[in-house]
C-alpha positions in Angstrom: 12.8 7.7 -5.7 10.0 7.5 -8.2 6.3 7.5 -7.2 5.9 4.0 -8.6 8.9 2.7 -6.5 7.5 4.3 -3.4 4.1 2.9 -3.9 5.4 -0.6 -4.7 7.4 -0.6 -1.5 4.4 0.7 0.6 2.0 -1.8 -0.9 4.4 -4.7 -0.3 4.9 -3.6 3.3 1.2 -3.2 3.9 0.6 -6.6 2.4 3.1 -8.0 5.0 5.4 -9.5 2.4 9.2 -9.5 2.2 11.1 -8.6 -0.9 12.2 -12.3 -1.1 8.6 -13.5 -1.0 7.6 -11.0 -3.8 10.6 -11.9 -5.8 9.6 -15.6 -5.7 6.0 -14.8 -6.7 7.3 -12.7 -9.6 10.0 -15.2 -10.7 12.7 -12.6 -10.0 15.8 -12.4 -7.7 15.3 -10.5 -4.4 17.9 -7.9 -5.4 15.8 -7.1 -8.4 12.8 -6.3 -6.3 15.1 -4.1 -4.1 16.3 -2.3 -7.2 12.8 -1.7 -8.4 11.7 -0.3 -5.0 14.7 1.9 -4.9 13.8 3.3 -8.3 17.0 2.1 -9.9 15.3 -0.4 -12.2 12.3 0.1 -14.3 9.3 -2.2 -13.7 7.8 -3.8 -16.7 4.0 -3.5 -17.4 3.7 -7.2 -16.7 5.5 -6.9 -13.4 3.4 -3.9 -12.4 0.2 -5.8 -13.2 1.3 -8.8 -11.2 2.3 -6.6 -8.3 -1.1 -5.0 -8.3 -2.7 -8.4 -8.2 -0.4 -9.6 -5.4 -0.9 -6.5 -3.3 -4.6 -6.2 -4.1 -4.3 -2.6 -5.3 -4.9 -1.0 -8.7 -2.3 -0.3 -11.3 -3.6 3.2 -11.4 -2.7 3.7 -7.7 0.7 2.0 -8.1 1.5 4.4 -11.0 0.7 7.4 -8.9 -2.8 8.0 -10.3 -5.1 10.5 -8.9 -6.1 9.3 -5.4 -9.6 10.9 -5.7 -10.3 8.7 -8.7 -9.0 5.3 -7.8 -6.4 5.4 -5.1 -8.5 6.4 -2.1 -10.2 3.0 -2.1 -6.8 1.3 -2.3 -5.5 3.4 0.6 -8.5 2.5 2.7 -7.9 -1.2 1.9 -4.3 -0.9 2.9 -5.3 0.8 6.2 -7.9 -1.9 6.8 -5.3 -4.6 6.5 -3.1 -2.9 9.1 -6.1 -2.4 11.4 -6.9 -6.1 11.1 -3.5 -6.9 12.6 -4.2 -5.0 15.8 -5.3 -6.5 19.1 -8.9 -5.8 19.9 -8.1 -3.3 22.6 -5.7 -1.4 20.3 -8.3 -1.3 17.6 -10.8 0.2 20.1 -8.2 3.0 20.8 -7.8 3.7 17.0 -11.5 3.8 16.5 -11.8 6.2 19.5 -9.1 8.4 18.0 -10.8 8.5 14.6 -14.0 9.5 16.2 -12.3 12.3 18.1 -10.6 13.5 14.9 -13.9 13.5 13.0 -15.7 15.4 15.8 -12.9 18.0 15.8 -13.5 18.6 12.1 -17.2 19.3 12.5 -18.3 22.9 12.2 -18.8 24.6 15.6 -22.3 25.6 16.5 
């Protein structure tokens, strides 16, 4: 599977959209979206641009661009969307876990 196909699928899933919903937004058939995400059909520049808009990510990230340049912000945005779906008590658990990880990475004194 190509990097673009993988990222298109991941971005769609993180956006909480089905292949059918995306197909309708793009004016395509659902099997076409499935073929694109499986890497069996090339995505056009116009489709890629529209997917980036729908998923609220950059074309650079979708095309496998360097994550230190542009994709890190997009990954954080995708993570934030997922966090927003959590119940408050589960969000507190995730925040505690992140704090624990960050503290474990600090240099020992």
